[in-house]
DRENZA-174511 format. One record per residue (C-alpha): residue number from 1; residue in three letters; x, y, z. Coordinates in Angstrom, 3 decimals. Layout:
+-----+---------+----------+----------+----------+
: num : residuo :     east :    north :       up :
+-----+---------+----------+----------+----------+
: NUM :     ALA :        X :        Y :        Z :
...
+-----+---------+----------+----------+----------+
This chain:
+-----+---------+----------+----------+----------+
: num : residuo :     east :    north :       up :
+-----+---------+----------+----------+----------+
:   1 :     MET :   14.412 :  -40.503 : -172.294 :
:   2 :     GLU :   15.947 :  -37.119 : -171.650 :
:   3 :     TYR :   19.708 :  -36.626 : -171.781 :
:   4 :     TYR :   21.049 :  -33.380 : -170.342 :
:   5 :     VAL :   24.386 :  -32.725 : -172.012 :
:   6 :     PHE :   26.511 :  -30.187 : -170.158 :
:   7 :     VAL :   28.043 :  -28.628 : -173.264 :
:   8 :     SER :   29.918 :  -25.936 : -171.340 :
:   9 :     ASN :   30.420 :  -25.074 : -167.685 :
:  10 :     ASP :   31.357 :  -21.516 : -168.620 :
:  11 :     CYS :   28.735 :  -18.766 : -168.629 :
:  12 :     ASN :   28.530 :  -15.226 : -169.992 :
:  13 :     LEU :   25.882 :  -14.135 : -167.478 :
:  14 :     ASN :   26.464 :  -13.987 : -163.732 :
:  15 :     CYS :   23.146 :  -14.730 : -162.009 :
:  16 :     SER :   23.384 :  -14.352 : -158.246 :
:  17 :     TYR :   20.750 :  -17.039 : -157.576 :
:  18 :     CYS :   22.187 :  -19.654 : -159.964 :
:  19 :     SER :   22.988 :  -23.020 : -158.407 :
:  20 :     ILE :   24.233 :  -24.802 : -161.535 :
:  21 :     LEU :   27.814 :  -25.976 : -161.117 :
:  22 :     VAL :   28.747 :  -22.944 : -159.037 :
:  23 :     LYS :   31.749 :  -24.829 : -157.709 :
:  24 :     SER :   32.806 :  -26.490 : -160.969 :
:  25 :     VAL :   36.270 :  -24.925 : -160.918 :
:  26 :     GLU :   36.803 :  -25.751 : -157.248 :
:  27 :     ILE :   35.978 :  -29.426 : -157.696 :
:  28 :     GLY :   38.007 :  -29.771 : -160.882 :
:  29 :     LEU :   35.278 :  -30.246 : -163.473 :
:  30 :     PRO :   36.304 :  -29.446 : -167.063 :
:  31 :     ASN :   34.738 :  -26.460 : -168.800 :
:  32 :     LYS :   33.978 :  -28.608 : -171.845 :
:  33 :     PRO :   33.033 :  -32.305 : -172.193 :
:  34 :     ALA :   35.997 :  -34.623 : -171.755 :
:  35 :     TYR :   34.257 :  -37.464 : -173.612 :
:  36 :     THR :   33.734 :  -37.944 : -177.350 :
:  37 :     VAL :   30.490 :  -37.656 : -179.264 :
:  38 :     GLU :   30.818 :  -41.351 : -180.077 :
:  39 :     LYS :   30.825 :  -42.254 : -176.380 :
:  40 :     LEU :   27.813 :  -40.047 : -175.772 :
:  41 :     TYR :   25.783 :  -41.795 : -178.469 :
:  42 :     SER :   26.933 :  -45.176 : -177.229 :
:  43 :     LEU :   25.428 :  -44.366 : -173.836 :
:  44 :     ILE :   22.235 :  -43.030 : -175.405 :
:  45 :     TYR :   21.853 :  -46.073 : -177.664 :
:  46 :     ARG :   22.333 :  -48.465 : -174.743 :
:  47 :     HIS :   19.711 :  -46.801 : -172.562 :
:  48 :     GLN :   17.210 :  -46.422 : -175.398 :
:  49 :     LYS :   17.465 :  -50.172 : -176.063 :
:  50 :     ILE :   17.221 :  -51.122 : -172.380 :
:  51 :     ASN :   14.092 :  -49.023 : -171.904 :
:  52 :     ASN :   12.632 :  -49.705 : -175.363 :
:  53 :     ASP :   12.189 :  -45.945 : -175.732 :
:  54 :     GLN :   11.340 :  -44.591 : -179.182 :
:  55 :     ILE :   12.403 :  -40.978 : -178.626 :
:  56 :     ALA :   15.696 :  -39.642 : -177.259 :
:  57 :     HIS :   15.528 :  -36.022 : -176.109 :
:  58 :     ILE :   18.970 :  -34.399 : -176.040 :
:  59 :     ILE :   19.028 :  -31.128 : -174.100 :
:  60 :     PHE :   22.039 :  -28.870 : -174.606 :
:  61 :     PHE :   22.676 :  -27.551 : -171.110 :
:  62 :     GLY :   25.286 :  -25.732 : -169.050 :
:  63 :     GLY :   26.643 :  -23.261 : -167.940 :
:  64 :     GLU :   25.897 :  -21.579 : -171.215 :
:  65 :     PRO :   25.900 :  -24.176 : -174.025 :
:  66 :     THR :   26.175 :  -21.623 : -176.838 :
:  67 :     LEU :   29.731 :  -20.926 : -175.667 :
:  68 :     ASN :   30.644 :  -24.315 : -177.164 :
:  69 :     MET :   28.656 :  -24.420 : -180.408 :
:  70 :     ASP :   31.233 :  -26.634 : -182.110 :
:  71 :     PHE :   30.351 :  -29.511 : -179.778 :
:  72 :     ILE :   26.624 :  -28.966 : -180.361 :
:  73 :     GLU :   27.185 :  -29.161 : -184.107 :
:  74 :     LYS :   29.191 :  -32.384 : -183.738 :
:  75 :     ILE :   26.344 :  -33.994 : -181.794 :
:  76 :     ILE :   23.792 :  -32.968 : -184.423 :
:  77 :     LEU :   25.962 :  -34.069 : -187.356 :
:  78 :     PHE :   26.620 :  -37.453 : -185.743 :
:  79 :     SER :   22.888 :  -38.112 : -185.479 :
:  80 :     LYS :   22.377 :  -37.154 : -189.116 :
:  81 :     ASN :   25.187 :  -39.434 : -190.313 :
:  82 :     HIS :   24.041 :  -42.492 : -188.344 :
:  83 :     LYS :   20.733 :  -44.314 : -188.486 :
:  84 :     TYR :   19.034 :  -45.279 : -185.240 :
:  85 :     GLU :   15.890 :  -47.224 : -184.456 :
:  86 :     PHE :   14.611 :  -44.321 : -182.375 :
:  87 :     GLU :   13.907 :  -40.657 : -183.038 :
:  88 :     ILE :   16.301 :  -37.995 : -181.751 :
:  89 :     ARG :   15.091 :  -34.544 : -180.778 :
:  90 :     PHE :   17.198 :  -31.575 : -179.715 :
:  91 :     MET :   16.458 :  -28.775 : -177.281 :
:  92 :     LEU :   18.642 :  -25.803 : -176.373 :
:  93 :     HIS :   18.618 :  -24.398 : -172.833 :
:  94 :     THR :   20.249 :  -20.965 : -173.052 :
:  95 :     ASN :   20.359 :  -17.512 : -171.494 :
:  96 :     GLY :   19.573 :  -16.128 : -174.951 :
:  97 :     LEU :   22.486 :  -13.724 : -175.332 :
:  98 :     LEU :   23.905 :  -15.534 : -178.375 :
:  99 :     LEU :   20.720 :  -16.579 : -180.156 :
: 100 :     GLU :   21.582 :  -14.505 : -183.207 :
: 101 :     ASP :   24.917 :  -16.345 : -183.473 :
: 102 :     LEU :   23.345 :  -19.805 : -183.815 :
: 103 :     SER :   24.463 :  -21.555 : -186.978 :
: 104 :     GLU :   21.924 :  -22.678 : -189.537 :
: 105 :     LEU :   22.795 :  -26.292 : -188.739 :
: 106 :     ILE :   21.960 :  -25.861 : -185.068 :
: 107 :     LEU :   18.848 :  -23.769 : -185.554 :
: 108 :     GLN :   17.255 :  -25.969 : -188.206 :
: 109 :     ASN :   17.682 :  -29.093 : -186.050 :
: 110 :     LEU :   16.315 :  -27.712 : -182.793 :
: 111 :     ASP :   12.843 :  -28.820 : -181.711 :
: 112 :     ALA :   12.542 :  -26.271 : -178.891 :
: 113 :     ILE :   14.460 :  -23.508 : -177.133 :
: 114 :     MET :   14.234 :  -22.654 : -173.452 :
: 115 :     LEU :   15.485 :  -19.213 : -172.424 :
: 116 :     SER :   16.489 :  -18.560 : -168.839 :
: 117 :     ILE :   15.665 :  -14.932 : -168.053 :
: 118 :     ASN :   17.540 :  -13.051 : -165.324 :
: 119 :     HIS :   14.871 :  -10.663 : -164.023 :
: 120 :     LEU :   17.465 :   -8.771 : -161.979 :
: 121 :     LYS :   19.032 :   -7.525 : -165.213 :
: 122 :     ILE :   15.757 :   -6.232 : -166.671 :
: 123 :     PRO :   15.560 :   -2.480 : -165.969 :
: 124 :     LYS :   12.330 :   -1.001 : -164.672 :
: 125 :     PHE :   12.345 :    1.531 : -167.533 :
: 126 :     ASN :   14.396 :    2.464 : -170.624 :
: 127 :     LEU :   14.050 :   -1.019 : -172.112 :
: 128 :     TYR :   15.227 :    0.093 : -175.543 :
: 129 :     GLU :   18.833 :   -0.929 : -174.907 :
: 130 :     GLY :   20.792 :   -3.447 : -172.880 :
: 131 :     TYR :   19.887 :   -6.920 : -171.630 :
: 132 :     PHE :   16.132 :   -6.951 : -172.263 :
: 133 :     LYS :   16.476 :   -5.644 : -175.824 :
: 134 :     LYS :   19.173 :   -8.253 : -176.530 :
: 135 :     ILE :   16.821 :  -11.045 : -175.428 :
: 136 :     VAL :   13.854 :   -9.708 : -177.416 :
: 137 :     ASP :   15.992 :   -9.234 : -180.546 :
: 138 :     GLY :   17.215 :  -12.819 : -180.204 :
: 139 :     ILE :   13.656 :  -14.122 : -179.904 :
: 140 :     SER :   12.603 :  -12.147 : -182.990 :
: 141 :     PHE :   15.554 :  -13.580 : -184.898 :
: 142 :     ILE :   14.540 :  -17.149 : -184.021 :
: 143 :     LYS :   10.891 :  -16.574 : -184.945 :
: 144 :     GLN :   11.897 :  -15.258 : -188.369 :
: 145 :     LYS :   14.096 :  -18.273 : -189.012 :
: 146 :     LYS :   12.022 :  -21.177 : -187.697 :
: 147 :     LYS :    8.705 :  -21.843 : -186.016 :
: 148 :     ILE :    9.558 :  -23.845 : -182.894 :
: 149 :     PRO :    8.307 :  -23.659 : -179.294 :
: 150 :     LEU :    9.995 :  -20.934 : -177.256 :
: 151 :     ILE :    9.874 :  -21.451 : -173.505 :
: 152 :     GLY :   10.669 :  -18.669 : -171.066 :
: 153 :     ARG :   12.166 :  -19.733 : -167.745 :
: 154 :     PHE :   12.799 :  -17.504 : -164.758 :
: 155 :     THR :   13.443 :  -17.680 : -161.037 :
: 156 :     VAL :   11.091 :  -16.073 : -158.530 :
: 157 :     THR :   12.924 :  -14.460 : -155.614 :
: 158 :     GLU :   11.746 :  -12.378 : -152.673 :
: 159 :     ASN :   12.676 :   -9.299 : -154.683 :
: 160 :     ALA :   10.594 :  -10.273 : -157.703 :
: 161 :     SER :    6.927 :  -10.040 : -158.546 :
: 162 :     LEU :    5.592 :  -13.173 : -160.232 :
: 163 :     TYR :    2.659 :  -11.257 : -161.701 :
: 164 :     THR :    4.874 :   -8.493 : -163.117 :
: 165 :     LEU :    7.258 :  -10.981 : -164.703 :
: 166 :     LEU :    4.448 :  -13.018 : -166.254 :
: 167 :     MET :    2.839 :   -9.923 : -167.728 :
: 168 :     GLN :    6.179 :   -8.640 : -169.033 :
: 169 :     LEU :    7.379 :  -11.881 : -170.594 :
: 170 :     HIS :    4.320 :  -13.775 : -171.850 :
: 171 :     PRO :    3.975 :  -11.844 : -175.184 :
: 172 :     PHE :    7.325 :  -13.223 : -176.361 :
: 173 :     PHE :    7.020 :  -16.898 : -175.453 :
: 174 :     ASP :    4.799 :  -19.866 : -176.216 :
: 175 :     TYR :    5.171 :  -21.125 : -172.654 :
: 176 :     LEU :    6.471 :  -19.759 : -169.361 :
: 177 :     TYR :    8.087 :  -21.849 : -166.674 :
: 178 :     TRP :    9.404 :  -20.630 : -163.344 :
: 179 :     GLN :   10.896 :  -21.917 : -160.147 :
: 180 :     ILE :   11.315 :  -20.501 : -156.667 :
: 181 :     GLU :   14.816 :  -19.413 : -155.725 :
: 182 :     ASN :   17.069 :  -22.158 : -154.365 :
: 183 :     CYS :   18.217 :  -20.398 : -151.192 :
: 184 :     TYR :   19.238 :  -21.229 : -147.630 :
: 185 :     GLN :   16.292 :  -19.353 : -146.155 :
: 186 :     PHE :   13.848 :  -16.536 : -146.866 :
: 187 :     ASN :   14.119 :  -13.223 : -145.088 :
: 188 :     ASP :   10.362 :  -13.296 : -144.561 :
: 189 :     TYR :    8.875 :  -16.604 : -145.678 :
: 190 :     GLN :    5.266 :  -15.839 : -144.691 :
: 191 :     LYS :    5.297 :  -12.582 : -146.626 :
: 192 :     PHE :    6.802 :  -14.280 : -149.675 :
: 193 :     TYR :    4.344 :  -17.199 : -149.527 :
: 194 :     HIS :    1.232 :  -15.024 : -149.300 :
: 195 :     SER :    2.502 :  -12.688 : -152.018 :
: 196 :     TYR :    3.364 :  -15.599 : -154.310 :
: 197 :     LYS :   -0.005 :  -17.247 : -153.752 :
: 198 :     PHE :   -1.910 :  -14.005 : -154.317 :
: 199 :     GLU :   -0.043 :  -13.154 : -157.527 :
: 200 :     MET :   -0.429 :  -16.686 : -158.859 :
: 201 :     MET :   -4.191 :  -16.551 : -158.470 :
: 202 :     TYR :   -4.431 :  -12.949 : -159.591 :
: 203 :     PHE :   -2.728 :  -13.713 : -162.879 :
: 204 :     LEU :   -5.485 :  -16.121 : -163.798 :
: 205 :     SER :   -8.362 :  -14.386 : -165.496 :
: 206 :     VAL :  -11.983 :  -15.016 : -164.522 :
: 207 :     ASP :  -12.274 :  -17.582 : -167.316 :
: 208 :     ALA :   -8.982 :  -19.190 : -166.396 :
: 209 :     GLN :  -10.020 :  -19.453 : -162.762 :
: 210 :     LYS :  -13.133 :  -21.302 : -163.896 :
: 211 :     TYR :  -10.971 :  -24.059 : -165.387 :
: 212 :     GLN :   -7.680 :  -23.767 : -163.508 :
: 213 :     GLY :   -8.520 :  -22.161 : -160.184 :
: 214 :     ASP :   -9.241 :  -25.451 : -158.446 :
: 215 :     LEU :   -5.957 :  -26.887 : -159.735 :
: 216 :     MET :   -3.948 :  -23.903 : -158.484 :
: 217 :     ARG :   -5.602 :  -24.001 : -155.079 :
: 218 :     PHE :   -4.884 :  -27.720 : -154.891 :
: 219 :     LEU :   -1.190 :  -27.237 : -155.690 :
: 220 :     LEU :   -0.773 :  -24.306 : -153.329 :
: 221 :     GLU :   -2.839 :  -25.534 : -150.402 :
: 222 :     ASP :   -3.815 :  -29.207 : -150.534 :
: 223 :     TYR :   -1.128 :  -31.198 : -152.359 :
: 224 :     ASP :    0.575 :  -33.871 : -150.243 :
: 225 :     ALA :    2.615 :  -36.721 : -151.764 :
: 226 :     ARG :    1.517 :  -38.989 : -148.904 :
: 227 :     ASN :   -1.964 :  -39.091 : -150.392 :
: 228 :     TYR :   -0.613 :  -41.125 : -153.310 :
: 229 :     GLY :    0.612 :  -43.991 : -151.175 :
: 230 :     THR :    3.712 :  -44.821 : -149.196 :
: 231 :     GLU :    4.043 :  -48.550 : -149.987 :
: 232 :     TYR :    6.442 :  -49.611 : -152.752 :
: 233 :     SER :    7.107 :  -53.034 : -154.255 :
: 234 :     ILE :   10.578 :  -52.082 : -155.523 :
: 235 :     PRO :   13.789 :  -50.981 : -153.759 :
: 236 :     VAL :   13.843 :  -47.298 : -152.815 :
: 237 :     TYR :   17.025 :  -45.292 : -152.340 :
: 238 :     TYR :   17.251 :  -41.598 : -151.517 :
: 239 :     ILE :   20.594 :  -39.848 : -152.068 :
: 240 :     MET :   20.269 :  -36.373 : -150.590 :
: 241 :     GLY :   22.708 :  -33.501 : -150.343 :
: 242 :     GLU :   22.729 :  -32.170 : -146.798 :
: 243 :     ASN :   22.703 :  -28.612 : -148.177 :
: 244 :     ASP :   19.942 :  -29.188 : -150.726 :
: 245 :     TYR :   17.505 :  -26.332 : -150.254 :
: 246 :     GLN :   15.658 :  -26.924 : -153.508 :
: 247 :     THR :   14.440 :  -30.322 : -152.350 :
: 248 :     PRO :   14.831 :  -29.723 : -148.607 :
: 249 :     TYR :   16.699 :  -32.496 : -146.807 :
: 250 :     PRO :   14.520 :  -32.551 : -143.630 :
: 251 :     ILE :   11.266 :  -32.799 : -145.612 :
: 252 :     ALA :   12.620 :  -35.614 : -147.798 :
: 253 :     GLU :   13.902 :  -37.496 : -144.754 :
: 254 :     ALA :   10.564 :  -37.148 : -142.946 :
: 255 :     PHE :    8.696 :  -38.496 : -145.975 :
: 256 :     PHE :   11.188 :  -41.363 : -146.368 :
: 257 :     GLU :   10.537 :  -42.507 : -142.801 :
: 258 :     GLU :    6.862 :  -43.025 : -143.659 :
: 259 :     ILE :    7.360 :  -45.277 : -146.669 :
: 260 :     THR :    7.793 :  -49.049 : -146.762 :
: 261 :     ALA :    9.707 :  -51.011 : -149.414 :
: 262 :     PRO :   11.439 :  -54.403 : -149.770 :
: 263 :     VAL :   14.762 :  -52.566 : -149.510 :
: 264 :     GLN :   15.111 :  -48.932 : -148.568 :
: 265 :     HIS :   17.948 :  -46.693 : -147.534 :
: 266 :     PHE :   18.421 :  -42.973 : -147.019 :
: 267 :     PHE :   21.903 :  -41.689 : -147.864 :
: 268 :     SER :   22.955 :  -38.221 : -146.760 :
: 269 :     VAL :   25.850 :  -36.624 : -148.619 :
: 270 :     PRO :   27.847 :  -33.933 : -146.797 :
: 271 :     ASP :   29.057 :  -30.785 : -148.561 :
: 272 :     ALA :   26.487 :  -31.249 : -151.330 :
: 273 :     GLY :   23.416 :  -29.356 : -152.501 :
: 274 :     HIS :   20.801 :  -30.106 : -155.171 :
: 275 :     PHE :   23.438 :  -31.323 : -157.651 :
: 276 :     THR :   24.712 :  -33.980 : -155.272 :
: 277 :     MET :   26.484 :  -36.005 : -157.962 :
: 278 :     LEU :   28.591 :  -32.953 : -158.837 :
: 279 :     ASP :   28.998 :  -31.215 : -155.497 :
: 280 :     ASN :   30.461 :  -34.328 : -153.850 :
: 281 :     LYS :   31.134 :  -36.722 : -156.700 :
: 282 :     THR :   33.446 :  -38.952 : -154.667 :
: 283 :     GLU :   30.855 :  -39.780 : -152.021 :
: 284 :     PHE :   28.006 :  -40.010 : -154.551 :
: 285 :     ASP :   29.953 :  -42.531 : -156.659 :
: 286 :     ARG :   30.909 :  -44.492 : -153.549 :
: 287 :     ILE :   27.254 :  -44.838 : -152.538 :
: 288 :     LEU :   26.250 :  -46.053 : -156.001 :
: 289 :     LEU :   29.104 :  -48.527 : -156.394 :
: 290 :     GLU :   29.619 :  -49.785 : -152.834 :
: 291 :     GLU :   26.200 :  -49.420 : -151.213 :
: 292 :     ILE :   23.532 :  -49.719 : -153.897 :
: 293 :     ARG :   24.984 :  -51.832 : -156.697 :
: 294 :     PRO :   25.647 :  -54.892 : -154.479 :
: 295 :     THR :   21.941 :  -54.980 : -153.533 :
: 296 :     LEU :   20.620 :  -55.001 : -157.119 :
+-----+---------+----------+----------+----------+
């Protein structure tokens, strides 16, 4: 199983399109974990046993997790000082600004690093100083210290070129992962869609198109979840934030109306986006405890 540990809700990079805990201060969430490392491992141990899972993936997340390296070190040391029946792997999800400050303990116990790149801070020229150079220097530092997978992650907006970003970033990473901006609406959706589709296909070489072209066309043009069945033999519950524009509420509701299950219920949560359990924790907890738990 994967366990996303919000190590810090602080961040040293202000990305305009970021939707992670943007209202953490407003809703009273602490900047650092309020629980102990012992309680964290107790939860992990319980779920690993319930699911008979042999590997626990702990992802250091945020905010910017490297702003609380002490807590990361405590989590790693606890795993080294206690024996478990399952394997524990660690991954760091970071903006990359403090890669050169990682301790030897943290670096030598990481199995992968994902870097979130803010393309808006990459200048169009004069790359020899500033944000881009800081990221590249950090990547070079990691590669000299340890050979682990480096994953580049970025957000595609209407003001970004997918092709340009892929060409600029792929020499530094083992893998690239991107997502489309989580926004209320596009200024010109049709223009963005056709540009995105064109650049996606254009990036693939002739050889790549031979093996991957059909897959890309399928994902961009033909994919429909309905084709994989709408009948379930287990209870189905959807808890959707009414302001979730990453997994659009109307589309999810329309799909839900087509499925059949022994028990099914669609819960809409007001004043909540993609991170429903954080944006409106009170209502989310109420649904789990008062609406869903009694039916299980």
